[in-house]
Every structure is written in C-alpha cells, then in structure tokens.
mmCIF file of the N, C-alpha and C atoms, coordinates in Angstrom:
data_MODEL
# 
_entry.id   MODEL 
# 
loop_
_atom_site.group_PDB 
_atom_site.id 
_atom_site.type_symbol 
_atom_site.label_atom_id 
_atom_site.label_alt_id 
_atom_site.label_comp_id 
_atom_site.label_asym_id 
_atom_site.label_entity_id 
_atom_site.label_seq_id 
_atom_site.pdbx_PDB_ins_code 
_atom_site.Cartn_x 
_atom_site.Cartn_y 
_atom_site.Cartn_z 
_atom_site.occupancy 
_atom_site.B_iso_or_equiv 
_atom_site.pdbx_formal_charge 
_atom_site.auth_seq_id 
_atom_site.auth_comp_id 
_atom_site.auth_asym_id 
_atom_site.auth_atom_id 
_atom_site.pdbx_PDB_model_num 
ATOM 1   N N  . MET A 1 1  ? 47.055 20.000 -38.849 1.00 0.00 ? 1  MET A N  1 
ATOM 2   C CA . MET A 1 1  ? 48.117 19.984 -39.800 1.00 0.00 ? 1  MET A CA 1 
ATOM 3   C C  . MET A 1 1  ? 47.612 20.654 -41.072 1.00 0.00 ? 1  MET A C  1 
ATOM 4   N N  . THR A 1 2  ? 48.501 21.418 -41.707 1.00 0.00 ? 2  THR A N  1 
ATOM 5   C CA . THR A 1 2  ? 48.172 22.093 -42.954 1.00 0.00 ? 2  THR A CA 1 
ATOM 6   C C  . THR A 1 2  ? 49.186 21.701 -44.011 1.00 0.00 ? 2  THR A C  1 
ATOM 7   N N  . ILE A 1 3  ? 48.697 21.261 -45.163 1.00 0.00 ? 3  ILE A N  1 
ATOM 8   C CA . ILE A 1 3  ? 49.563 20.962 -46.302 1.00 0.00 ? 3  ILE A CA 1 
ATOM 9   C C  . ILE A 1 3  ? 48.995 21.736 -47.473 1.00 0.00 ? 3  ILE A C  1 
ATOM 10  N N  . GLY A 1 4  ? 49.838 22.523 -48.139 1.00 0.00 ? 4  GLY A N  1 
ATOM 11  C CA . GLY A 1 4  ? 49.303 23.291 -49.253 1.00 0.00 ? 4  GLY A CA 1 
ATOM 12  C C  . GLY A 1 4  ? 50.366 23.961 -50.076 1.00 0.00 ? 4  GLY A C  1 
ATOM 13  N N  . ASN A 1 5  ? 49.902 24.859 -50.928 1.00 0.00 ? 5  ASN A N  1 
ATOM 14  C CA . ASN A 1 5  ? 50.803 25.607 -51.780 1.00 0.00 ? 5  ASN A CA 1 
ATOM 15  C C  . ASN A 1 5  ? 50.499 27.088 -51.630 1.00 0.00 ? 5  ASN A C  1 
ATOM 16  N N  . VAL A 1 6  ? 51.259 27.900 -52.340 1.00 0.00 ? 6  VAL A N  1 
ATOM 17  C CA . VAL A 1 6  ? 51.100 29.342 -52.241 1.00 0.00 ? 6  VAL A CA 1 
ATOM 18  C C  . VAL A 1 6  ? 50.379 29.844 -53.482 1.00 0.00 ? 6  VAL A C  1 
ATOM 19  N N  . THR A 1 7  ? 49.339 30.650 -53.285 1.00 0.00 ? 7  THR A N  1 
ATOM 20  C CA . THR A 1 7  ? 48.663 31.310 -54.390 1.00 0.00 ? 7  THR A CA 1 
ATOM 21  C C  . THR A 1 7  ? 49.129 32.761 -54.400 1.00 0.00 ? 7  THR A C  1 
ATOM 22  N N  . HIS A 1 8  ? 49.708 33.177 -55.506 1.00 0.00 ? 8  HIS A N  1 
ATOM 23  C CA . HIS A 1 8  ? 50.237 34.535 -55.635 1.00 0.00 ? 8  HIS A CA 1 
ATOM 24  C C  . HIS A 1 8  ? 49.124 35.500 -56.034 1.00 0.00 ? 8  HIS A C  1 
ATOM 25  N N  . ARG A 1 9  ? 49.345 36.769 -55.810 1.00 0.00 ? 9  ARG A N  1 
ATOM 26  C CA . ARG A 1 9  ? 48.329 37.786 -56.117 1.00 0.00 ? 9  ARG A CA 1 
ATOM 27  C C  . ARG A 1 9  ? 47.941 37.802 -57.590 1.00 0.00 ? 9  ARG A C  1 
ATOM 28  N N  . ASP A 1 10 ? 48.886 37.437 -58.461 1.00 0.00 ? 10 ASP A N  1 
ATOM 29  C CA . ASP A 1 10 ? 48.576 37.444 -59.896 1.00 0.00 ? 10 ASP A CA 1 
ATOM 30  C C  . ASP A 1 10 ? 47.876 36.160 -60.347 1.00 0.00 ? 10 ASP A C  1 
ATOM 31  N N  . GLY A 1 11 ? 47.539 35.275 -59.392 1.00 0.00 ? 11 GLY A N  1 
ATOM 32  C CA . GLY A 1 11 ? 46.802 34.062 -59.707 1.00 0.00 ? 11 GLY A CA 1 
ATOM 33  C C  . GLY A 1 11 ? 47.647 32.821 -59.912 1.00 0.00 ? 11 GLY A C  1 
ATOM 34  N N  . ARG A 1 12 ? 48.980 32.989 -60.000 1.00 0.00 ? 12 ARG A N  1 
ATOM 35  C CA . ARG A 1 12 ? 49.845 31.815 -60.140 1.00 0.00 ? 12 ARG A CA 1 
ATOM 36  C C  . ARG A 1 12 ? 49.783 30.987 -58.865 1.00 0.00 ? 12 ARG A C  1 
ATOM 37  N N  . ILE A 1 13 ? 49.888 29.681 -59.017 1.00 0.00 ? 13 ILE A N  1 
ATOM 38  C CA . ILE A 1 13 ? 49.893 28.775 -57.875 1.00 0.00 ? 13 ILE A CA 1 
ATOM 39  C C  . ILE A 1 13 ? 51.200 27.999 -57.893 1.00 0.00 ? 13 ILE A C  1 
ATOM 40  N N  . SER A 1 14 ? 51.911 27.998 -56.775 1.00 0.00 ? 14 SER A N  1 
ATOM 41  C CA . SER A 1 14 ? 53.176 27.269 -56.694 1.00 0.00 ? 14 SER A CA 1 
ATOM 42  C C  . SER A 1 14 ? 52.915 25.770 -56.606 1.00 0.00 ? 14 SER A C  1 
ATOM 43  N N  . ALA A 1 15 ? 53.978 25.012 -56.809 1.00 0.00 ? 15 ALA A N  1 
ATOM 44  C CA . ALA A 1 15 ? 53.867 23.552 -56.732 1.00 0.00 ? 15 ALA A CA 1 
ATOM 45  C C  . ALA A 1 15 ? 53.489 23.118 -55.319 1.00 0.00 ? 15 ALA A C  1 
ATOM 46  N N  . SER A 1 16 ? 52.876 21.966 -55.233 1.00 0.00 ? 16 SER A N  1 
ATOM 47  C CA . SER A 1 16 ? 52.457 21.413 -53.940 1.00 0.00 ? 16 SER A CA 1 
ATOM 48  C C  . SER A 1 16 ? 53.550 20.536 -53.353 1.00 0.00 ? 16 SER A C  1 
ATOM 49  N N  . PRO A 1 17 ? 53.512 20.298 -52.035 1.00 0.00 ? 17 PRO A N  1 
ATOM 50  C CA . PRO A 1 17 ? 54.490 19.424 -51.394 1.00 0.00 ? 17 PRO A CA 1 
ATOM 51  C C  . PRO A 1 17 ? 54.378 17.979 -51.888 1.00 0.00 ? 17 PRO A C  1 
ATOM 52  N N  . VAL A 1 18 ? 55.511 17.281 -51.834 1.00 0.00 ? 18 VAL A N  1 
ATOM 53  C CA . VAL A 1 18 ? 55.558 15.852 -52.142 1.00 0.00 ? 18 VAL A CA 1 
ATOM 54  C C  . VAL A 1 18 ? 55.943 15.142 -50.853 1.00 0.00 ? 18 VAL A C  1 
ATOM 55  N N  . LEU A 1 19 ? 55.084 14.231 -50.384 1.00 0.00 ? 19 LEU A N  1 
ATOM 56  C CA . LEU A 1 19 ? 55.316 13.546 -49.117 1.00 0.00 ? 19 LEU A CA 1 
ATOM 57  C C  . LEU A 1 19 ? 55.753 12.113 -49.363 1.00 0.00 ? 19 LEU A C  1 
ATOM 58  N N  . GLY A 1 20 ? 56.816 11.693 -48.661 1.00 0.00 ? 20 GLY A N  1 
ATOM 59  C CA . GLY A 1 20 ? 57.280 10.315 -48.745 1.00 0.00 ? 20 GLY A CA 1 
ATOM 60  C C  . GLY A 1 20 ? 56.376 9.391  -47.941 1.00 0.00 ? 20 GLY A C  1 
ATOM 61  N N  . ASN A 1 21 ? 56.780 8.151  -47.853 1.00 0.00 ? 21 ASN A N  1 
ATOM 62  C CA . ASN A 1 21 ? 56.039 7.150  -47.082 1.00 0.00 ? 21 ASN A CA 1 
ATOM 63  C C  . ASN A 1 21 ? 56.388 7.249  -45.601 1.00 0.00 ? 21 ASN A C  1 
ATOM 64  N N  . ASP A 1 22 ? 55.442 6.897  -44.743 1.00 0.00 ? 22 ASP A N  1 
ATOM 65  C CA . ASP A 1 22 ? 55.649 6.819  -43.293 1.00 0.00 ? 22 ASP A CA 1 
ATOM 66  C C  . ASP A 1 22 ? 56.122 8.129  -42.673 1.00 0.00 ? 22 ASP A C  1 
ATOM 67  N N  . VAL A 1 23 ? 55.621 9.250  -43.156 1.00 0.00 ? 23 VAL A N  1 
ATOM 68  C CA . VAL A 1 23 ? 55.947 10.558 -42.586 1.00 0.00 ? 23 VAL A CA 1 
ATOM 69  C C  . VAL A 1 23 ? 55.014 10.798 -41.406 1.00 0.00 ? 23 VAL A C  1 
ATOM 70  N N  . GLU A 1 24 ? 55.560 11.296 -40.290 1.00 0.00 ? 24 GLU A N  1 
ATOM 71  C CA . GLU A 1 24 ? 54.765 11.574 -39.091 1.00 0.00 ? 24 GLU A CA 1 
ATOM 72  C C  . GLU A 1 24 ? 54.666 13.081 -38.884 1.00 0.00 ? 24 GLU A C  1 
ATOM 73  N N  . PHE A 1 25 ? 53.467 13.539 -38.522 1.00 0.00 ? 25 PHE A N  1 
ATOM 74  C CA . PHE A 1 25 ? 53.219 14.956 -38.295 1.00 0.00 ? 25 PHE A CA 1 
ATOM 75  C C  . PHE A 1 25 ? 52.706 15.181 -36.888 1.00 0.00 ? 25 PHE A C  1 
ATOM 76  N N  . GLY A 1 26 ? 53.231 16.210 -36.215 1.00 0.00 ? 26 GLY A N  1 
ATOM 77  C CA . GLY A 1 26 ? 52.700 16.621 -34.929 1.00 0.00 ? 26 GLY A CA 1 
ATOM 78  C C  . GLY A 1 26 ? 51.530 17.568 -35.147 1.00 0.00 ? 26 GLY A C  1 
ATOM 79  N N  . ALA A 1 27 ? 50.820 17.863 -34.064 1.00 0.00 ? 27 ALA A N  1 
ATOM 80  C CA . ALA A 1 27 ? 49.673 18.770 -34.128 1.00 0.00 ? 27 ALA A CA 1 
ATOM 81  C C  . ALA A 1 27 ? 50.093 20.142 -34.642 1.00 0.00 ? 27 ALA A C  1 
ATOM 82  N N  . ASN A 1 28 ? 49.266 20.726 -35.492 1.00 0.00 ? 28 ASN A N  1 
ATOM 83  C CA . ASN A 1 28 ? 49.472 22.074 -36.032 1.00 0.00 ? 28 ASN A CA 1 
ATOM 84  C C  . ASN A 1 28 ? 50.737 22.231 -36.864 1.00 0.00 ? 28 ASN A C  1 
ATOM 85  N N  . ALA A 1 29 ? 51.285 21.146 -37.380 1.00 0.00 ? 29 ALA A N  1 
ATOM 86  C CA . ALA A 1 29 ? 52.431 21.228 -38.292 1.00 0.00 ? 29 ALA A CA 1 
ATOM 87  C C  . ALA A 1 29 ? 51.950 21.806 -39.621 1.00 0.00 ? 29 ALA A C  1 
ATOM 88  N N  . VAL A 1 30 ? 52.852 22.523 -40.311 1.00 0.00 ? 30 VAL A N  1 
ATOM 89  C CA . VAL A 1 30 ? 52.518 23.138 -41.592 1.00 0.00 ? 30 VAL A CA 1 
ATOM 90  C C  . VAL A 1 30 ? 53.602 22.793 -42.603 1.00 0.00 ? 30 VAL A C  1 
ATOM 91  N N  . VAL A 1 31 ? 53.191 22.300 -43.780 1.00 0.00 ? 31 VAL A N  1 
ATOM 92  C CA . VAL A 1 31 ? 54.108 22.034 -44.892 1.00 0.00 ? 31 VAL A CA 1 
ATOM 93  C C  . VAL A 1 31 ? 53.543 22.782 -46.084 1.00 0.00 ? 31 VAL A C  1 
ATOM 94  N N  . ILE A 1 32 ? 54.337 23.715 -46.632 1.00 0.00 ? 32 ILE A N  1 
ATOM 95  C CA . ILE A 1 32 ? 53.794 24.554 -47.695 1.00 0.00 ? 32 ILE A CA 1 
ATOM 96  C C  . ILE A 1 32 ? 54.836 24.806 -48.772 1.00 0.00 ? 32 ILE A C  1 
ATOM 97  N N  . GLY A 1 33 ? 54.374 24.838 -50.014 1.00 0.00 ? 33 GLY A N  1 
ATOM 98  C CA . GLY A 1 33 ? 55.244 25.140 -51.140 1.00 0.00 ? 33 GLY A CA 1 
ATOM 99  C C  . GLY A 1 33 ? 55.798 23.904 -51.813 1.00 0.00 ? 33 GLY A C  1 
ATOM 100 N N  . ALA A 1 34 ? 56.749 24.134 -52.696 1.00 0.00 ? 34 ALA A N  1 
ATOM 101 C CA . ALA A 1 34 ? 57.352 23.069 -53.506 1.00 0.00 ? 34 ALA A CA 1 
ATOM 102 C C  . ALA A 1 34 ? 58.473 22.392 -52.730 1.00 0.00 ? 34 ALA A C  1 
ATOM 103 N N  . VAL A 1 35 ? 58.106 21.623 -51.716 1.00 0.00 ? 35 VAL A N  1 
ATOM 104 C CA . VAL A 1 35 ? 59.097 20.927 -50.897 1.00 0.00 ? 35 VAL A CA 1 
ATOM 105 C C  . VAL A 1 35 ? 58.876 19.422 -50.984 1.00 0.00 ? 35 VAL A C  1 
ATOM 106 N N  . THR A 1 36 ? 59.930 18.674 -50.698 1.00 0.00 ? 36 THR A N  1 
ATOM 107 C CA . THR A 1 36 ? 59.850 17.217 -50.656 1.00 0.00 ? 36 THR A CA 1 
ATOM 108 C C  . THR A 1 36 ? 60.175 16.762 -49.245 1.00 0.00 ? 36 THR A C  1 
ATOM 109 N N  . ILE A 1 37 ? 59.305 15.950 -48.671 1.00 0.00 ? 37 ILE A N  1 
ATOM 110 C CA . ILE A 1 37 ? 59.511 15.372 -47.348 1.00 0.00 ? 37 ILE A CA 1 
ATOM 111 C C  . ILE A 1 37 ? 59.877 13.909 -47.565 1.00 0.00 ? 37 ILE A C  1 
ATOM 112 N N  . GLY A 1 38 ? 61.079 13.519 -47.126 1.00 0.00 ? 38 GLY A N  1 
ATOM 113 C CA . GLY A 1 38 ? 61.578 12.169 -47.356 1.00 0.00 ? 38 GLY A CA 1 
ATOM 114 C C  . GLY A 1 38 ? 60.865 11.105 -46.542 1.00 0.00 ? 38 GLY A C  1 
ATOM 115 N N  . ASP A 1 39 ? 61.023 9.858  -46.971 1.00 0.00 ? 39 ASP A N  1 
ATOM 116 C CA . ASP A 1 39 ? 60.429 8.711  -46.280 1.00 0.00 ? 39 ASP A CA 1 
ATOM 117 C C  . ASP A 1 39 ? 60.841 8.686  -44.808 1.00 0.00 ? 39 ASP A C  1 
ATOM 118 N N  . GLY A 1 40 ? 59.887 8.413  -43.935 1.00 0.00 ? 40 GLY A N  1 
ATOM 119 C CA . GLY A 1 40 ? 60.175 8.228  -42.519 1.00 0.00 ? 40 GLY A CA 1 
ATOM 120 C C  . GLY A 1 40 ? 60.540 9.492  -41.765 1.00 0.00 ? 40 GLY A C  1 
ATOM 121 N N  . ALA A 1 41 ? 60.339 10.663 -42.361 1.00 0.00 ? 41 ALA A N  1 
ATOM 122 C CA . ALA A 1 41 ? 60.640 11.919 -41.667 1.00 0.00 ? 41 ALA A CA 1 
ATOM 123 C C  . ALA A 1 41 ? 59.581 12.187 -40.600 1.00 0.00 ? 41 ALA A C  1 
ATOM 124 N N  . THR A 1 42 ? 59.963 12.970 -39.589 1.00 0.00 ? 42 THR A N  1 
ATOM 125 C CA . THR A 1 42 ? 59.042 13.371 -38.528 1.00 0.00 ? 42 THR A CA 1 
ATOM 126 C C  . THR A 1 42 ? 59.026 14.889 -38.457 1.00 0.00 ? 42 THR A C  1 
ATOM 127 N N  . ILE A 1 43 ? 57.838 15.462 -38.429 1.00 0.00 ? 43 ILE A N  1 
ATOM 128 C CA . ILE A 1 43 ? 57.670 16.904 -38.328 1.00 0.00 ? 43 ILE A CA 1 
ATOM 129 C C  . ILE A 1 43 ? 56.962 17.180 -37.014 1.00 0.00 ? 43 ILE A C  1 
ATOM 130 N N  . GLY A 1 44 ? 57.648 17.879 -36.118 1.00 0.00 ? 44 GLY A N  1 
ATOM 131 C CA . GLY A 1 44 ? 57.140 18.114 -34.776 1.00 0.00 ? 44 GLY A CA 1 
ATOM 132 C C  . GLY A 1 44 ? 55.944 19.051 -34.737 1.00 0.00 ? 44 GLY A C  1 
ATOM 133 N N  . ALA A 1 45 ? 55.256 19.049 -33.611 1.00 0.00 ? 45 ALA A N  1 
ATOM 134 C CA . ALA A 1 45 ? 54.086 19.902 -33.402 1.00 0.00 ? 45 ALA A CA 1 
ATOM 135 C C  . ALA A 1 45 ? 54.450 21.366 -33.611 1.00 0.00 ? 45 ALA A C  1 
ATOM 136 N N  . GLY A 1 46 ? 53.630 22.079 -34.367 1.00 0.00 ? 46 GLY A N  1 
ATOM 137 C CA . GLY A 1 46 ? 53.827 23.500 -34.593 1.00 0.00 ? 46 GLY A CA 1 
ATOM 138 C C  . GLY A 1 46 ? 54.952 23.851 -35.546 1.00 0.00 ? 46 GLY A C  1 
ATOM 139 N N  . THR A 1 47 ? 55.591 22.874 -36.144 1.00 0.00 ? 47 THR A N  1 
ATOM 140 C CA . THR A 1 47 ? 56.711 23.121 -37.052 1.00 0.00 ? 47 THR A CA 1 
ATOM 141 C C  . THR A 1 47 ? 56.198 23.597 -38.404 1.00 0.00 ? 47 THR A C  1 
ATOM 142 N N  . VAL A 1 48 ? 56.871 24.606 -38.970 1.00 0.00 ? 48 VAL A N  1 
ATOM 143 C CA . VAL A 1 48 ? 56.537 25.125 -40.292 1.00 0.00 ? 48 VAL A CA 1 
ATOM 144 C C  . VAL A 1 48 ? 57.668 24.739 -41.236 1.00 0.00 ? 48 VAL A C  1 
ATOM 145 N N  . VAL A 1 49 ? 57.368 23.887 -42.222 1.00 0.00 ? 49 VAL A N  1 
ATOM 146 C CA . VAL A 1 49 ? 58.384 23.391 -43.157 1.00 0.00 ? 49 VAL A CA 1 
ATOM 147 C C  . VAL A 1 49 ? 58.209 24.086 -44.503 1.00 0.00 ? 49 VAL A C  1 
ATOM 148 N N  . THR A 1 50 ? 59.278 24.779 -44.954 1.00 0.00 ? 50 THR A N  1 
ATOM 149 C CA . THR A 1 50 ? 59.258 25.472 -46.239 1.00 0.00 ? 50 THR A CA 1 
ATOM 150 C C  . THR A 1 50 ? 60.433 25.062 -47.115 1.00 0.00 ? 50 THR A C  1 
ATOM 151 N N  . LYS A 1 51 ? 61.219 24.079 -46.660 1.00 0.00 ? 51 LYS A N  1 
ATOM 152 C CA . LYS A 1 51 ? 62.374 23.570 -47.407 1.00 0.00 ? 51 LYS A CA 1 
ATOM 153 C C  . LYS A 1 51 ? 62.328 22.049 -47.368 1.00 0.00 ? 51 LYS A C  1 
ATOM 154 N N  . ASP A 1 52 ? 63.063 21.411 -48.276 1.00 0.00 ? 52 ASP A N  1 
ATOM 155 C CA . ASP A 1 52 ? 63.106 19.950 -48.315 1.00 0.00 ? 52 ASP A CA 1 
ATOM 156 C C  . ASP A 1 52 ? 63.588 19.372 -46.991 1.00 0.00 ? 52 ASP A C  1 
ATOM 157 N N  . LEU A 1 53 ? 63.051 18.215 -46.649 1.00 0.00 ? 53 LEU A N  1 
ATOM 158 C CA . LEU A 1 53 ? 63.421 17.503 -45.428 1.00 0.00 ? 53 LEU A CA 1 
ATOM 159 C C  . LEU A 1 53 ? 63.865 16.101 -45.832 1.00 0.00 ? 53 LEU A C  1 
ATOM 160 N N  . PRO A 1 54 ? 65.115 15.715 -45.511 1.00 0.00 ? 54 PRO A N  1 
ATOM 161 C CA . PRO A 1 54 ? 65.610 14.403 -45.948 1.00 0.00 ? 54 PRO A CA 1 
ATOM 162 C C  . PRO A 1 54 ? 64.913 13.233 -45.260 1.00 0.00 ? 54 PRO A C  1 
ATOM 163 N N  . ALA A 1 55 ? 65.031 12.074 -45.862 1.00 0.00 ? 55 ALA A N  1 
ATOM 164 C CA . ALA A 1 55 ? 64.451 10.848 -45.308 1.00 0.00 ? 55 ALA A CA 1 
ATOM 165 C C  . ALA A 1 55 ? 64.975 10.613 -43.898 1.00 0.00 ? 55 ALA A C  1 
ATOM 166 N N  . GLY A 1 56 ? 64.077 10.243 -42.995 1.00 0.00 ? 56 GLY A N  1 
ATOM 167 C CA . GLY A 1 56 ? 64.441 9.900  -41.630 1.00 0.00 ? 56 GLY A CA 1 
ATOM 168 C C  . GLY A 1 56 ? 64.756 11.072 -40.727 1.00 0.00 ? 56 GLY A C  1 
ATOM 169 N N  . ALA A 1 57 ? 64.709 12.297 -41.244 1.00 0.00 ? 57 ALA A N  1 
ATOM 170 C CA . ALA A 1 57 ? 65.049 13.471 -40.439 1.00 0.00 ? 57 ALA A CA 1 
ATOM 171 C C  . ALA A 1 57 ? 63.901 13.837 -39.503 1.00 0.00 ? 57 ALA A C  1 
ATOM 172 N N  . VAL A 1 58 ? 64.251 14.559 -38.440 1.00 0.00 ? 58 VAL A N  1 
ATOM 173 C CA . VAL A 1 58 ? 63.271 15.068 -37.484 1.00 0.00 ? 58 VAL A CA 1 
ATOM 174 C C  . VAL A 1 58 ? 63.358 16.590 -37.532 1.00 0.00 ? 58 VAL A C  1 
ATOM 175 N N  . ALA A 1 59 ? 62.258 17.261 -37.851 1.00 0.00 ? 59 ALA A N  1 
ATOM 176 C CA . ALA A 1 59 ? 62.225 18.720 -37.941 1.00 0.00 ? 59 ALA A CA 1 
ATOM 177 C C  . ALA A 1 59 ? 61.391 19.277 -36.797 1.00 0.00 ? 59 ALA A C  1 
ATOM 178 N N  . VAL A 1 60 ? 61.903 20.344 -36.155 1.00 0.00 ? 60 VAL A N  1 
ATOM 179 C CA . VAL A 1 60 ? 61.177 20.989 -35.061 1.00 0.00 ? 60 VAL A CA 1 
ATOM 180 C C  . VAL A 1 60 ? 61.305 22.503 -35.168 1.00 0.00 ? 60 VAL A C  1 
ATOM 181 N N  . GLY A 1 61 ? 60.304 23.219 -34.686 1.00 0.00 ? 61 GLY A N  1 
ATOM 182 C CA . GLY A 1 61 ? 60.362 24.666 -34.586 1.00 0.00 ? 61 GLY A CA 1 
ATOM 183 C C  . GLY A 1 61 ? 59.714 25.398 -35.747 1.00 0.00 ? 61 GLY A C  1 
ATOM 184 N N  . ALA A 1 62 ? 59.351 26.669 -35.498 1.00 0.00 ? 62 ALA A N  1 
ATOM 185 C CA . ALA A 1 62 ? 58.670 27.472 -36.510 1.00 0.00 ? 62 ALA A CA 1 
ATOM 186 C C  . ALA A 1 62 ? 59.572 27.779 -37.699 1.00 0.00 ? 62 ALA A C  1 
ATOM 187 N N  . GLY A 1 63 ? 60.848 28.013 -37.476 1.00 0.00 ? 63 GLY A N  1 
ATOM 188 C CA . GLY A 1 63 ? 61.770 28.249 -38.578 1.00 0.00 ? 63 GLY A CA 1 
ATOM 189 C C  . GLY A 1 63 ? 62.395 26.951 -39.022 1.00 0.00 ? 63 GLY A C  1 
ATOM 190 N N  . PHE A 1 64 ? 62.124 25.949 -38.485 1.00 0.00 ? 64 PHE A N  1 
ATOM 191 C CA . PHE A 1 64 ? 62.497 24.552 -38.396 1.00 0.00 ? 64 PHE A CA 1 
ATOM 192 C C  . PHE A 1 64 ? 63.985 24.291 -38.491 1.00 0.00 ? 64 PHE A C  1 
ATOM 193 N N  . ARG A 1 65 ? 64.395 23.442 -37.604 1.00 0.00 ? 65 ARG A N  1 
ATOM 194 C CA . ARG A 1 65 ? 65.767 22.929 -37.631 1.00 0.00 ? 65 ARG A CA 1 
ATOM 195 C C  . ARG A 1 65 ? 65.669 21.420 -37.676 1.00 0.00 ? 65 ARG A C  1 
ATOM 196 N N  . VAL A 1 66 ? 66.653 20.825 -38.329 1.00 0.00 ? 66 VAL A N  1 
ATOM 197 C CA . VAL A 1 66 ? 66.649 19.381 -38.511 1.00 0.00 ? 66 VAL A CA 1 
ATOM 198 C C  . VAL A 1 66 ? 67.517 18.751 -37.441 1.00 0.00 ? 66 VAL A C  1 
ATOM 199 N N  . LEU A 1 67 ? 66.941 17.815 -36.717 1.00 0.00 ? 67 LEU A N  1 
ATOM 200 C CA . LEU A 1 67 ? 67.688 17.051 -35.728 1.00 0.00 ? 67 LEU A CA 1 
ATOM 201 C C  . LEU A 1 67 ? 68.233 15.807 -36.409 1.00 0.00 ? 67 LEU A C  1 
ATOM 202 N N  . SER A 1 68 ? 69.059 15.033 -35.704 1.00 0.00 ? 68 SER A N  1 
ATOM 203 C CA . SER A 1 68 ? 69.611 13.813 -36.299 1.00 0.00 ? 68 SER A CA 1 
ATOM 204 C C  . SER A 1 68 ? 68.478 12.874 -36.686 1.00 0.00 ? 68 SER A C  1 
ATOM 205 N N  . PRO A 1 69 ? 68.702 12.099 -37.750 1.00 0.00 ? 69 PRO A N  1 
ATOM 206 C CA . PRO A 1 69 ? 67.665 11.154 -38.170 1.00 0.00 ? 69 PRO A CA 1 
ATOM 207 C C  . PRO A 1 69 ? 67.264 10.227 -37.041 1.00 0.00 ? 69 PRO A C  1 
ATOM 208 N N  . ARG A 1 70 ? 66.032 9.751  -37.089 1.00 0.00 ? 70 ARG A N  1 
ATOM 209 C CA . ARG A 1 70 ? 65.542 8.828  -36.068 1.00 0.00 ? 70 ARG A CA 1 
ATOM 210 C C  . ARG A 1 70 ? 66.448 7.614  -35.997 1.00 0.00 ? 70 ARG A C  1 
ATOM 211 N N  . GLY A 1 71 ? 66.724 7.175  -34.791 1.00 0.00 ? 71 GLY A N  1 
ATOM 212 C CA . GLY A 1 71 ? 67.542 5.990  -34.585 1.00 0.00 ? 71 GLY A CA 1 
ATOM 213 C C  . GLY A 1 71 ? 69.028 6.278  -34.547 1.00 0.00 ? 71 GLY A C  1 
ATOM 214 N N  . GLU A 1 72 ? 69.441 7.538  -34.798 1.00 0.00 ? 72 GLU A N  1 
ATOM 215 C CA . GLU A 1 72 ? 70.853 7.907  -34.726 1.00 0.00 ? 72 GLU A CA 1 
ATOM 216 C C  . GLU A 1 72 ? 71.045 8.877  -33.573 1.00 0.00 ? 72 GLU A C  1 
ATOM 217 N N  . ALA A 1 73 ? 72.217 8.822  -32.954 1.00 0.00 ? 73 ALA A N  1 
ATOM 218 C CA . ALA A 1 73 ? 72.486 9.725  -31.829 1.00 0.00 ? 73 ALA A CA 1 
ATOM 219 C C  . ALA A 1 73 ? 73.248 10.932 -32.281 1.00 0.00 ? 73 ALA A C  1 
# 
C-alpha cells in the first residue's frame, strides 16, 4: 500500500491524504494527494484513489469506482 502526496517539479508539495477510522486497504492500494477517506471505507487491492471516498464506501479499480457502502445492497 502507498499513501503519499505529490511533489511538483518546482518543489511544491501537495497536501497529504486524510484517513478516517477503520479504513481497510487491499494489497498494492494507492492513496495520493489531498483526498479524504471516510470512516469504515474499503479500498480494494490495486485500487488507485485520487478523489475523496465517502464513509463506508467500497472503492475498486485503477481509475476507481465506488460500489455501494458496506452492508447495503
């Protein structure tokens, strides 16, 4: 798993991710930039997250798509 920010060529560094409580990560998941991951979210293996993820959401895929929150059909 990789969590980080972006360093620009001119030396500026973007904000780092903010992680909620009880967030689950699959193998090789990546969270980068100024994003917020909500409480209880799940990030699947190999998923690259570059946008906010709401609480309880499940994100999968390299471009990531959000599935229904855990416990909901």
